[in-house]
PADREN-335381 format. One line per 4 residues: number of its first residue (from 1); their letters; for each residue y, x, z of C-alpha. Coordinates in steps of 0.5 Angstrom, whole numbers. Example, Ala and Ser with C-alpha at 12.3 -4.5 7.8 and 13.67 -1.06 7.14 Angstrom:
! PADREN-335381
1	as	-9,25,16; -2,27,14
//
This chain:
! PADREN-335381
1	mchr	-55,49,64; -48,50,64; -45,45,60; -36,47,59
5	lrys	-31,43,58; -25,45,53; -18,43,54; -14,45,48
9	spde	-8,45,53; -6,46,61; -4,39,61; -11,36,59
13	liae	-14,40,64; -9,37,69; -8,29,67; -16,30,67
17	vlsf	-16,32,74; -10,27,77; -14,22,72; -19,21,79
21	lqvk	-14,20,84; -12,15,87; -5,10,85; -2,13,91
25	plml	-3,20,90; 0,18,84; 6,16,85; 7,21,90
29	lkcm	6,26,85; 12,23,79; 16,25,84; 14,32,85
33	sksw	16,34,77; 19,31,71; 12,34,67; 8,31,71
37	ntli	12,24,72; 11,24,64; 5,25,64; 3,21,69
41	sept	8,15,66; 4,17,59; 0,11,56; -6,15,54
45	fvkl	-6,18,61; -6,10,64; -11,8,60; -16,14,62
49	hlnr	-14,12,69; -15,4,69; -22,6,66; -24,11,71
53	sarn	-21,6,77; -25,0,73; -31,4,74; -30,5,82
57	tdla	-34,0,86; -29,1,91; -23,-1,88; -20,-7,90
61	fvss	-15,-10,86; -11,-7,80; -3,-9,81; 1,-10,75
65	lrsl	1,-3,72; 9,-4,70; 10,-5,79; 6,1,79
69	lstc	10,6,75; 17,4,78; 17,7,85; 20,14,82
//
């Protein structure tokens, strides 16, 4: 059975996709546009990403959130 996910805005879909990326590509994407920087810096996105990262068994460690978000 096919389940379709519904998003109320394109930003929600983008956030969902970006939340699966590792931190380094996310920090590079923050520098691509103001809207992506804002999206990636939002507390709701950070929480979503951290929750997904915590479930990733390949994750060696999680650095300080503040230092990760201040690369741009």
